[in-house]
C-alpha positions in Angstrom: 6.1 -10.8 51.3 10.2 -11.0 53.1 10.7 -14.6 51.5 9.6 -13.5 47.9 12.2 -10.6 47.9 14.6 -12.7 48.8 13.5 -15.6 46.2 13.2 -13.9 43.5 16.9 -12.4 42.8 18.1 -16.1 43.7 16.0 -17.6 41.3 16.8 -14.8 38.9 20.3 -15.6 38.9 19.6 -19.2 38.4 17.9 -18.5 35.7 20.9 -16.3 33.9 23.1 -18.8 34.8 21.3 -21.7 32.9 21.1 -19.3 29.6 24.3 -20.4 28.4 23.7 -24.0 28.4 20.0 -23.9 27.3 21.2 -21.3 24.0 23.3 -24.3 23.5 27.1 -23.2 23.9 29.7 -25.7 24.0 31.3 -26.7 27.6 30.1 -25.6 31.3 30.9 -22.0 31.9 31.8 -20.2 35.2 28.9 -19.1 37.3 28.7 -15.7 37.0 26.1 -13.7 38.3 27.0 -13.7 41.9 30.5 -15.4 41.1 34.6 -14.7 41.6 35.5 -11.3 39.2 37.9 -14.0 37.4 38.6 -10.9 35.0 41.9 -9.8 36.5 43.3 -13.7 35.6 42.1 -13.7 32.0 44.5 -15.7 30.1 45.8 -18.0 33.1 44.9 -20.9 34.3 42.6 -20.2 37.7 42.4 -23.5 40.5 39.5 -21.9 42.6 39.7 -23.9 45.9 37.1 -23.4 48.8 38.2 -24.2 52.1 37.6 -23.9 55.6 39.0 -23.7 58.6 37.3 -26.7 60.5 37.4 -28.9 57.3 40.3 -31.4 58.0 41.4 -32.5 54.1 41.7 -28.3 54.1 44.4 -28.5 56.7 46.2 -31.2 54.1 45.6 -29.8 50.8 46.6 -26.4 51.4 50.9 -27.4 51.1 50.1 -28.9 48.1 48.3 -26.3 46.5 50.8 -23.9 48.2 53.6 -26.0 46.1 51.1 -25.7 42.9 51.3 -21.9 42.9 55.0 -22.0 43.3 55.7 -24.6 40.6 52.7 -23.5 38.1 53.1 -19.6 39.0 55.1 -18.1 36.4 53.6 -20.5 33.8 49.8 -18.8 34.0 48.5 -20.6 37.3 46.4 -18.6 39.9 45.5 -20.5 42.9 42.2 -18.7 44.6 42.1 -19.7 48.0 37.9 -19.0 48.5 37.4 -19.0 52.7 33.6 -20.2 53.9 34.1 -19.8 57.8 31.5 -17.7 59.8 34.2 -17.0 61.8 37.0 -15.0 60.5 38.9 -15.0 63.2 39.5 -19.1 63.1 40.2 -19.1 59.4 42.9 -16.2 60.0 44.8 -19.1 62.6 44.2 -21.0 60.3 46.5 -19.5 57.9 49.0 -18.2 60.6 49.8 -21.8 61.0 50.2 -23.0 57.4 51.2 -20.0 55.4 52.2 -19.6 52.3 51.5 -17.3 49.6 48.2 -17.9 48.0 45.3 -15.4 47.4 42.7 -15.5 49.8 38.8 -14.5 49.0 36.4 -14.3 51.7 33.3 -15.8 50.9 31.1 -13.3 53.2 27.3 -14.5 53.1 27.8 -17.6 51.2 27.2 -15.9 47.3 30.3 -18.0 45.8 29.2 -20.9 47.7 25.9 -21.0 46.2 27.1 -19.8 43.0 29.2 -23.0 42.4 26.9 -25.1 44.1 29.0 -26.8 46.6 28.5 -30.1 47.6 31.3 -30.7 50.2 34.5 -29.3 51.4 36.9 -28.5 50.3 35.9 -28.2 46.2 37.7 -27.1 43.7 37.0 -25.7 40.1 39.9 -25.7 37.5 39.1 -22.6 34.6 41.4 -22.9 31.7 43.1 -19.7 30.0 39.3 -19.7 28.3 37.6 -18.8 31.6 35.8 -22.0 30.4 35.3 -24.6 33.9 36.9 -27.4 33.0 37.5 -29.9 35.7 35.9 -29.7 39.2 37.0 -31.8 42.4 35.2 -32.8 45.8 37.3 -33.7 48.5 40.9 -33.7 48.6 42.6 -37.2 48.1 46.8 -36.8 47.8 46.8 -40.3 45.7 45.1 -37.8 43.2 47.2 -34.9 43.1 49.5 -36.6 40.2 46.0 -36.8 38.0 45.1 -32.9 38.9 48.5 -31.3 38.4 48.5 -33.7 34.7 45.4 -31.6 34.3 47.0 -28.2 35.5 49.8 -29.1 33.1 47.3 -29.8 29.8 45.9 -26.6 30.7 48.7 -24.5 31.0 50.0 -25.6 28.0 46.8 -24.5 25.9 47.1 -21.4 24.3 50.7 -20.8 26.1 52.4 -17.8 24.8 54.7 -19.2 22.2 58.4 -18.7 23.2 59.6 -18.8 19.3 56.9 -16.4 18.1 57.9 -12.6 17.4 
């Protein structure tokens, strides 16, 4: 009986997440039932990156992600780093070594990882100013950073406030 109590909310969450697609709405949506609260970032481009201290590609991506936030933050980009460590001390040691000004979210119980259906570490999701999921990436390849930055640039240009408008 305990297993059914656990499975039912999970199935309900998956059903609710699938409703927009079933209704024929265009474009993928960011997972919502147990997903991150992105309301505080409305109107911004959000780069959600899932990482863990034991992940070597995550270690390689951190300096680049810090630079993204510095370079594009004033133009409307927010980089959110979602930690998937079970040992918070290991994650804190990782952060102390690499530093930076990125926003860290602790995914206690891996509910965000489940909602985003992670396949590997790191995994990232690029969300437009309109709140829609635009692209996702699995892993980190330094050779692909220019392409990802081009995606970010394009999304920052979409719906950006017009400096000439009064």
